[in-house]
N, C-alpha and C positions, 0 to 999 in steps of 0.2 A: 242868736237869734234873743232877745228877753221877751220872759210873759209879759205883757200890759198888766195893767190893772185892769183892763176890763174883762179882760179873756178870764183870767182869776176870780174875776166877782161871779161872774160867768158862768163857770166849773164847779165852783164852792155851790151857789144858787142849783144849778142840775143836780149835782148830788147829792143834798138836800133834801129834796123835793124828789128824787128816788127813792134814799132812803125811809121819806115818808109815807109812804104807798103801805096801806096795812090792809099787809094777802091775810093775815089771820082775821080780822075783822070783817072782811070783804068776804071767804069763805066764809067766814058761820051764816051771814049773811043770803046763802045762795042757798045756805040745805034749811034756812027761817031761822036761825039765833044770833044773837047777840052774845060775843062770847066776857064783851065786858059785866054781862049780869050773872056769869054763874062761874065755879068754883076760884080761883084765885082776883081773878078778875082783869087779867093780861090779856095781850092783844096776841102773845109770843106762842111759840110753837107750845112749848108744857102745858100753858091752859087749852089749847086747839088743843091736841092730845086727847087730853082731860075732858073735851066739853062734846068734842064735835067725832074724836075717834081714835086711829092708828093713821090714818090714810094721809085724810087733810092735816093728820097734826107733822107729819113728815113733808107734807105741799108747805106749807108753810116753812118749816120750815129751812126746806131747801130753796124758795121761795126770798126769804129773810138774810140765807146769808147771800146771794143772786145779787140782791140790789146791797151788800157793803160790799164784794167781790168788780162788780161790772164802773161805779164810779174809777174806780180807782184804775181800770182798769183799763177805759176810755179815755179818764184822762193822763195817764202813761203814754199813751199816744198821740194822743188831741195834742197837747201842751207838749211849747217846742224844750228841746236841753236847755238848759242854764243852770249857773249854779245855785238855784235855789230847788230845780229839779223836785229832788227827792222829798224837799219838804213839804214844796204847793200840791202835789200827787198823796201823801200823806195827809194834810188841808183837810184834802176831799174826803180821803174816805172818814176821816173825823167827821166833817159836813153828814153825809151819809148815815152816822149812829146817830148824830142829834137830833138829824129825821127820825130816826125810828124813834128816837125816846119822847121826843117832842113836834110829834105831826104837825103841821097847821090844817092837817086834813081834821084832825079831832081836838082840834081847840089848845094846839099846842103837849097835848098829852100823847102816850103813847106806852111801848115796851121796853123792857129793861136792855134790852140793847149785846146781847150778849151772842145769837147768831147772828148779826149784823158786822157786829168786827169782826164773826171769826172769819166772817167773807175780805172784809178787811185787812186781818192779818194772811190768812191764807195764800191773797197776791203778796203780800211783802216777803215771808217768806213760810212755806210748806212746812218745809222742818219745824220751826219751832210750835206753828198748828200739832206737828205730830206728835210732842213730845207735850202741850199744852194738854192734848185730850188722853193722853197715857196718865200724868196729873190728875184731868176729871174725872178716869174710870179709878183713877184709887181712890178716890178722894170720896165719891160717893159714895163707895162699894164700901170701905170702912163706916165709912157714917151713917149712910142712908140721907142724907140730904144733898140733894139732885145744889140747892140754894151756895151749900159749902164748895162744891167742886169748881163752880160757876165760879165764887168767886178766888178762890186759890189758883185758879189756870186763868184769871185775870191780868191777878195781881206778880203771878213769872211769865207771861206773854214778852214784858215789855225787854227784862233782862236776859231770855232769851233770845230774841229779838240780837238783841246787842251783841250778848252770846257769841252767836253765829252769822257775826259779820255785817252785820244792819248799820244803817248809819244815827250819829246822833237825831238827825232829824225827823227818823224813822222810830226812834227809842220815841224821840220828846211825844210826837201825835200816836205812836202806842202806850205811852205813859198819863196822857191825857184820857184817854178814852177808855184804860182799867181802871181810871178813878171816876171817871161818871159811872161804869157800870157799878162800883165800888156801892158810889150812893144812890143811885136809886137799886139798890140789894138794901138800903136802912132800915127797912120795915121787917123783909128777913132777917138780918144780922140783927136786928133787933128780938125778933123771936127766937131765937140762936142761945142768945148770951141767958136770955128765961126758961129754956128750954120747955120750950114749945111749936118749934117749926115743926112739922109734920116731914117723915122723912116718904122718898119718893114713892114705899110699899107700904104707904095705904089713899087714902083716897081724897083725904085734905088736901087745903088748899099751899098751893107751895110759893 
């Protein structure tokens, strides 16, 4: 059974709309704060943790991971198997990450996509995620920069997926997501090059 164009478009749209839900902003409004006005101004878990505290930061992280995982999980069940099944499921993951980065609910602005991408990659290759987390922790531990750890882990994920038996279609989608994460971290990269990026040990914006 082949996947029709209408079915694929519907799956991509729903994945995007799910990924676009700004949980960090919603949790902030629950306690009367707009996380975009404080810290780094980002809606992701790192800034939520900084502005709203650890509990809401962890909750935001879990929700952002879930909105990456569930679209691909549901798509893998509902989309009929076929020659391009893995590619189409991967594109749903990409759509979810794009939703987080360019949310329709926020005027096509959003976060940097790391946690949502984590959810997508967790579905495709949990072992790749385990290795990437080790890389993340090592880089953050040595450098002190969460952004550097995120960039290193994101850059390695596509190759880890391929090395651990993932298909080229999955590798392609993971590579596009990794490039988008690097693009969204352009300001962090600029600060790292200038020596102005703040360490995770400080209260400064990341």
